[in-house]
C-alpha positions in Angstrom: -3.4 19.5 10.7 -2.0 16.0 10.9 -3.0 15.8 14.5 -6.8 16.2 13.8 -7.4 12.7 12.4 -5.4 11.3 15.4 -7.5 13.3 17.9 -10.8 12.3 16.2 -9.7 8.6 16.2 -8.8 8.8 19.9 -12.2 10.3 20.8 -14.0 7.6 18.8 -12.0 4.9 20.6 -12.8 6.4 24.0 -16.6 6.6 23.2 -16.6 2.9 22.0 -14.7 1.7 25.0 -17.2 3.7 27.3 -20.2 2.1 25.6 -18.8 -1.4 25.8 -17.7 -0.9 29.4 -20.9 0.8 30.7 -22.6 -2.4 31.9 -19.5 -3.6 33.8 -18.8 -0.2 35.3 -22.5 0.0 36.4 -22.2 -3.4 38.1 -18.9 -2.3 39.7 -20.4 0.8 41.1 -23.4 -1.2 42.4 -21.2 -3.9 43.8 -22.6 -6.5 41.4 -25.8 -8.4 41.9 -27.6 -7.8 45.1 -27.7 -10.4 47.9 -30.6 -12.8 47.5 -33.8 -12.2 49.4 -33.8 -13.4 53.0 -34.9 -16.9 53.6 -35.4 -18.9 56.8 -32.1 -19.8 58.4 -31.6 -22.6 61.1 -28.4 -20.9 62.4 -28.8 -20.9 66.2 -32.2 -22.7 66.0 -33.3 -24.6 69.0 -36.1 -26.9 70.1 -39.5 -25.3 70.0 -41.4 -24.5 73.2 -45.1 -24.5 73.6 -47.6 -25.5 70.9 -48.6 -24.2 67.5 -52.1 -23.3 68.6 -52.9 -19.7 69.2 -52.6 -16.2 67.6 -49.3 -15.3 66.2 -48.2 -11.7 65.4 -45.4 -10.3 63.3 -42.4 -9.2 65.3 -39.0 -7.8 64.2 -37.3 -11.1 64.8 -33.5 -11.5 65.4 -30.7 -12.1 63.0 -30.5 -14.1 60.8 -34.3 -14.4 60.8 -35.4 -10.7 60.8 -38.7 -9.9 59.4 -38.5 -8.5 55.8 -40.4 -8.4 52.6 -39.9 -7.0 49.1 -39.2 -7.9 45.6 -36.5 -9.5 43.3 -36.3 -8.3 39.7 -33.8 -9.0 36.9 -32.5 -6.2 34.8 -30.8 -6.5 31.4 -28.1 -3.8 31.0 -26.8 -3.8 27.5 -27.0 -7.6 27.5 -25.5 -7.9 31.0 -27.9 -9.5 33.6 -28.2 -7.8 36.9 -30.3 -9.0 39.9 -31.9 -6.3 42.0 -33.5 -7.0 45.5 -35.5 -4.4 47.3 -36.7 -5.0 50.9 -38.2 -3.4 54.0 -38.8 -4.3 57.6 -42.1 -2.4 57.6 -44.2 -5.5 57.8 -47.2 -6.2 60.0 -49.8 -9.0 60.3 -50.9 -12.0 62.2 -51.7 -15.8 61.8 -54.3 -17.8 63.7 -53.6 -21.5 64.3 -56.3 -23.9 65.6 -54.7 -27.2 66.8 -52.2 -27.7 64.0 -54.3 -26.0 61.3 -53.4 -22.6 60.0 -56.9 -21.1 59.8 -55.9 -17.6 58.5 -52.8 -15.4 58.0 -52.5 -12.0 56.5 -49.5 -9.6 56.2 -49.2 -6.0 55.1 -46.1 -4.5 53.6 -45.5 -0.7 53.5 -44.6 -0.1 49.8 -42.8 3.2 50.4 -40.4 1.5 52.8 -39.0 -0.9 50.2 -35.4 0.1 49.4 -32.5 -1.0 47.2 -29.0 0.4 47.1 -30.0 3.3 44.7 -32.3 6.1 45.8 -33.2 7.1 42.2 -34.4 3.5 41.5 -36.5 3.5 44.7 -38.1 6.8 43.9 -39.1 5.4 40.4 -40.4 2.2 42.0 -42.8 4.3 44.2 -44.1 6.2 41.2 -47.7 5.7 39.8 -46.3 3.8 36.8 -44.8 1.1 39.0 -45.8 0.5 42.7 -47.8 3.7 43.1 -47.0 4.0 46.8 -49.0 7.2 47.1 -52.4 5.7 46.1 -51.7 2.2 47.3 -49.4 2.5 50.4 -49.5 -1.2 51.3 -49.3 -4.6 49.6 -51.0 -7.6 51.2 -50.2 -11.3 51.3 -53.0 -13.5 52.6 -53.1 -17.3 53.0 -56.2 -18.2 51.0 -57.0 -21.7 52.3 -56.5 -23.5 55.6 -53.0 -25.2 55.9 -52.1 -28.3 57.8 -49.0 -27.5 60.0 -48.8 -31.0 61.6 -45.6 -31.7 59.7 -43.7 -28.7 61.1 -41.0 -30.2 63.3 -40.2 -29.0 66.8 -36.5 -29.8 66.8 -35.3 -26.6 65.2 -35.3 -27.9 61.6 -37.4 -26.6 58.7 -40.1 -28.1 56.5 -41.5 -26.9 53.1 -45.3 -26.6 53.1 -47.5 -25.9 50.0 -49.9 -23.0 50.5 -52.3 -21.1 48.4 -51.8 -17.3 48.8 -53.4 -14.2 47.5 -51.2 -11.2 46.8 -52.6 -7.7 46.4 -50.6 -4.9 44.8 -52.1 -1.6 43.5 -55.6 -2.9 44.4 -55.2 -6.0 42.1 -55.2 -9.5 43.6 -53.5 -12.6 42.2 -53.7 -16.1 43.5 -50.7 -18.4 43.5 -49.6 -21.8 44.8 -46.2 -21.5 46.5 -43.9 -23.4 48.8 -43.3 -21.9 52.3 -40.4 -22.8 54.5 -41.4 -23.0 58.1 -39.3 -23.2 61.3 -40.2 -23.4 64.9 -37.4 -22.4 67.2 -37.8 -21.6 70.9 -41.1 -19.6 71.2 -40.9 -18.2 67.6 -42.6 -19.3 64.4 -40.8 -18.2 61.2 -41.8 -18.5 57.6 -40.3 -17.5 54.3 -41.3 -17.8 50.6 -41.4 -16.2 47.2 -44.5 -15.5 45.1 -43.8 -15.6 41.3 -45.4 -12.6 39.6 -45.7 -11.2 36.1 -45.7 -7.4 36.8 -48.4 -6.7 34.2 -50.8 -8.8 36.3 -51.0 -6.1 39.0 -50.7 -3.1 36.7 -47.0 -2.6 37.1 -45.2 -1.3 34.1 -41.5 -2.6 34.1 -39.3 0.5 33.3 -37.2 0.5 30.2 -34.7 3.3 30.0 -32.9 2.3 26.7 -29.7 1.0 28.2 -31.4 -0.9 31.0 -34.7 -2.9 30.9 -36.5 -4.8 33.6 -37.7 -8.3 32.8 -41.5 -8.7 32.8 -41.6 -11.1 35.7 -40.0 -11.6 39.2 -40.9 -12.5 42.7 -42.4 -10.9 45.8 -40.3 -12.2 48.8 -41.1 -12.5 52.4 -39.6 -13.7 55.7 -41.9 -13.2 58.7 -40.9 -13.9 62.3 -44.0 -14.4 64.5 -44.5 -14.5 68.3 -47.5 -15.9 70.1 -50.0 -13.4 71.7 
């Protein structure tokens, strides 16, 4: 009989320790925060060839500037912040440059292709409550106004250029001013940026599962490698 209180006490201690350790165990299993979304890299960059003028189409690119798009969200897990990055290489689109003016650019991302390191999370992200990949299989990013690209260097270095973009998710379009990093290297044109977004703006309901909650805003990230056609 004297052992019963000891056993109950031990069980209580184990439960308390498990509850306290859960966020840290979760992060350990996941390997901690995800790597940041891809951005333009000048590693291996070289002097540009040709001119900016022409029609440019999305190509897979080569490391470290491979085409990718997705999202960055922050979760709170029992008070412990965790950054989650989802991405896909299923990106298509084109840009048209006249002289040194970007006249138009539009890129489509296949929503169902966006993946993180957890399949269950990805399945939930594709659900009607969140990205609704079934009814809205693609998200679109469009440059909304002409952009002067005269400042883009040809020596393999980058420049940050302000652009007005329109982002369409689940049939809803939002308009944002962002900074886009642009690189010309060899015969490639590469650009990356992040569009800030409050999920409710596009009808996305951030999941809350009791012990984990997604913050109400994040970013839609992109890196596109383009080749002249």
